[in-house]
Residue, then its C-alpha position, 0 to 999 in steps of 0.5 A: x717484193x724486196x727489189x721494190x717490185x710492186x713499184x715497177x709493177x704499178x708503172x707498167x699498168x700504164x701499158x695496155x698491152x702489159x697489162x693483163x700480165x701485170x694484173x695476174x701478178x698483182x693478184x698473186x701479190x695482193x693475196x700473199x703481201x697486200x701491206x708492202x703492195x699497197x705502198x710501193x703502188x701507191x708511189x707508182x701513181x697507179x691510181x688513175x690507171x687502176x680507175x680506168x681499169x674499172x671502167x674498161x668495156x671488159x669486166x675481167x679486172x674489176x673484181x681486182x679492182x674492188x679488192x685493191x680499193x678495199x684492202x688497201x690504204x694509201x691506194x684507196x687514199x689516192x682513189x678517193x676523189x670526187x670526180x671518182x665518185x661521180x663517175x660511179x654514180x653516173x655509170x651503168x657498171x653493175x659492180x659499181x655498188x660494190x665500189x661505192x660500198x667500200x668507200x665507207x671504210x674511211x671518214x672521208x669516203x663516209x662523208x662523201x657517200x652521204x653528202x653526194x647522195x651515193x649512200x642512199x644509192x647503196x640503200x636502194x641496192x641493198x633493198x632491191x638487190x637479189x644477189x647475196x654477195x652484194x647484199x652481204x657487201x652492202x651490210x658490211x658498208x654500213x657497218x663502218x657508219x657506226x663511227x659516223x654519228x651523222x651517217x648512222x642518223x641518215x640511215x634511220x631516216x631513210x625509211x628504206x633501210x628500215x623497211x628493208x630489214x624489217x622485210x629480211x627479218x620477217x622472211x629469215x623468221x618464215x623460212x626458218x620458223x622453229x616453234x618450241x613443243x613443250x613436252x612433259x618431263x615423264x621421268x620427273x614427274x614419275x620420280x617425283x611420284x614415287x617420292x610422294x609414295x615414298x612419304x605416305x608409307x613412311x609417315x614423314x617428310x622425305x628430306x630428298x623432295x625438291x622445293x615446289x618451284x623446282x617441281x614445276x620447272x617455273x616460277x609462281x607467277x602469272x602469265x603476264x607477270x614480269x616483276x619478282x621480289x628478287x628483281x623489283x624495280x623499286x629495289x634498284x631505283x625510284x620509279x620517277x627516275x630513268x634508269x641509266x642504259x648501258x651500251x653494248x659491251x665492246x665484245x658485241x662486235x659486228x658478226x664475224x661472218x658478216x665481216x669476213x663475207x665482205x667483198x673486200x676480203x679475198x679468201x686465203x690460198x694454200x700454200x703452194x711451192x712457187x709463183x707459178x703454181x700460184x699463177x695457175x690457181x688465179x687463172x682457173x680453179x680446180x675441178x675438186x673445188x668446184x665439186x666442193x662448192x657445188x656440194x656446199x652451196x645450200x649450207x653456204x647460202x643458209x650461212x650467208x643469209x644468217x649473217x645478213x640478218x644478224x648484220x641488220x639486227x646488229x646495226x638496229x642495235x647501234x641506231x638504237x643507241x642514238x636518242x635521235x634515232x629511236x623516233x624512226x625506229x619506234x614502230x610496231x613493225x620493228x618491234x615484231x620482227x625483233x620479237x618474232x626473231x627472239x622467239x621464232x628462230x633457232x639459236x637467236x643473238x639474244x643481244x638483240x633485245x637491246x633494240x627493244x630495251x632501249x626503246x623502253x628506256x627512253x622516257x620521252x617515247x612512253x606515249x608512243x609506246x603506250x599507244x602502240x601496246x608495246x607492253x602487250x607485245x612484249x608480254x604475249x611475245x616474249x614472257x608468255x613463252x610456250x615452255x612456261x605455259x604447261x606444268x612439269x615441262x621440260x626445261x627450255x632454255x631458249x623459252x627461259x631466256x626469252x621470258x627473262x629478257x621480256x621481264x628485264x625489257x618490262x621492268x624498265x618500261x614500267x618504271x617510266x609509266x608508273x609515275x605521274x607522266x606515264x600515268x597521266x596519259x593513260x588516265x586521259x583514255x578512260x573518258x573516251x567514248x570508245x570502249x576498246x580504247x577505254x580497255x586498252x588504257x584499263x589493261x595498261x594501267x593494271x599491268x604497268x602501274x603498281x603504285x596503290x595511289x594511282x591505281x586508286x585514282x581510277x577504277x581499272x579493274x572494275x573496267x576490265x571487269x565490265x569489259x569482260x562481261x560486256x565482250x562475253x555478253x552474246x556469241x556475236x558480241x564475242x566474234x565481233x569484240x572478244x576474237x578481234x586483235x587490236x593489232x597486226x597478228x596480235x592476241x585476242x581482245x579477251x585474252x588480253x583481258x585475261x592476261x591483264x587480270x592475271x597480274x592480280x593472283x599472287x604467288x603464294x595462291x599459285x604456289x598453294x594451288x600447285x604445291x600438291x600437285x601430283x601426276x595421274x597413273x592409270x592402273x595397269x592391266x592385271x592390278x585391281x579387281x573389277x566389281x562388276x566382273x563376278x556379279x552375286x546371284x542371290x536374291x539379297x543383292x540386286x543388280x541394277x541393268x543400265x540400258x540404252x534407248x534401244x534397250x542394249x544393255x550398257x552395264x549391270x551393277x549391284x543395287x547396294x553399291x550404286x546407292x551407297x555411292x549416289x544420292x540420286x540412285x539411293x533416293x530413287x530405289x530407297x524411298x518410295x518412288x516408282x521405280x521401288x514400289x514396282x520392282x523396276x531395276x532397269x535404268x534407261x541412258x539417253x543418247x544425249x547424256x553421254x556416249x554408252x562407253x563413257x557411261x559404263x565407265x562412270x558406272x565402273x567407278x561408282x561400283x568401286x572398281x580398281x582394275x583398267x576398267x576404270x582408266x579415264x583416258x582423256x579430257x573429254x572423259x574427264x568433263x563427261x564424268x564431271x557432268x554425270x557425278x553432279x547430275x547423279x550426285x556422286x561426290x566420290x566420283x568428283x573427288x577421285x577425279x578432282x584428286x591431287x593425283x587425279x586425271x583431272x590435274x593431269x589432263x588440264x591444260x591450255x589446249x583442253x581448257x575449252x573442254x573443261x571450263x563450261x563443266x566446272x562452272x556448270x557443276x561446281x561439283x568439287x571445292x577445288x575444281x574451279x580454283x583449279x581450272x581458273x589456275x590453269x586459266x591465267x597461268x597456263x594457257x596461251x592467247x589462242x587457249x583463252x580465247x578458245x575456252x571463253x568462246x565455249x561458255x559465252x552462248x548461256x549468260x548465267x555461266x558467263x555471270x557466274x564465271x565473272x563473279x567467280x573469277x573476280x572472287x579467286x583473283x582478289x581473294x587471298x589464300 
């Protein structure tokens, strides 16, 4: 190279018989001295010979031409001619697509790709190819168009490009789906229980007890809440003003894995002792390298697929910076694909959320976002993360981050809706004859509009409660309307109504209901004494026998204990009823009421047992015991089940809500029972949980009326 060897090698390319030997040397020099070789080759005027090599029948030198064109500057300037682009478009050479993609590195090349139609060809290849390396090259080429406003607009206007990005992201999410599985932090609740026990023993407050918000690992806000006192949009700026949007920082550069994977970047070779070693390395790879590549093929493919998706989403982020491009990006499938990527993949690039945030900050497209239920997609997809749906769940950084960015997006969006401009569009929907359309408007009104004057203009709250009663008026109507999804793969219509109503509950009320919650720890074996283990035999202590329909004995308990704790049995055996006057001491249990084992457990609790025979092991048992305590008028058992450290508060969650909600409405056996169940409904239940729970009560019109009335009182009454 010091002897200007690149210049003479460029001259030798004109001789076809020496070309193969010259190309081998140039491949080595291209890896070691790319800049010097570029200058020397450009002076030799070999560009026409390099172009001819690309169109040769033999394809063994085409990769060298692509690498030379992609990594050089001077040679590329000589090869950038309209004739070369026309030749590439006219030929059927498979490698032409990678060569066209390499034109995107300069302003002239990007302009010619747009005007000649070559950019559309690259987009079609990007959409149809199954070769990962070729797709990486296309993504790397699109990367350079961030410097070309017209080119970026061309990409956004090309529906094939946007559709391909959506398709690739959806496929990636399906193949790398990672749903958070919240689990209770048992070590934490055990420590909390010990601290509470120490407080009772000492008779004074323990200074080491953490604040309630820390106890629950989450904030005291509703399922669909996005506004907090610390981050209220009104504190930052007026709702009538469009908030400024900060463009991505320079540190948000194109993923290095995509850039390095482009076809223009030859792999670095290990140092060698001489040029002969380099020549042999170019001709054939060693057997060890081939074996290593075969072993890492799967891992390499996974990384490349991730790089492609990250690159595509990076392009969407840059496209969203131009107001002109937003009109082509505000689509349901684009929003859903970005939300699912953030929510359902492991270690996503959270900066991708800027696509959604940019949509929410543009006032001109508020109406379109409202019509595609942008707020519902963000709330259910990001804010209602799984770990926030379970009390005492182990802290999950992924879910916390999703909820954080979801709230940020919704605060920006609400600032444009909560004014005369956005509110006017919602108000027009209330005059529609379509029931679903009116209810969707009421949901948007309650969730996004906070100004009392605007809320008073339209009775959105009354509309929502009426809609809830209408949807649940019969099982057939609930099947048709309640379970209906207003958009593809969205939450049920009934759960949307409950989610919107959940924003009415105050944080203070949630805090007070959760503040004293403890965990239920059943009696350990060997602790306590069973009251039915040693029964008295004297005549003064009469025994009551409980049998099933086959006269098989279920349990035997002292009459005195049973009557003291049950007003039902007290009236039956202490008043002049048939059982007392005739001396009947046998009570038959019907099989329809409950299983024999659950009734035996009920009798043990009624007899004030404290041993392992009183362990309540499931939400189903809680529901059965509550129904029995209501039937037999046993307030002591209801109080024991619904206590702060009782089994109900531990077993009550979104998954068990469908079991306990009907019982709570039918019995209301304890003053805090219904409030605890309603809190779970509006704070700790997913869309599927809510849908299943409401379905369990829609068969009884009386229970439905009680539910709607009680829920309204619960949400609108302050603590």
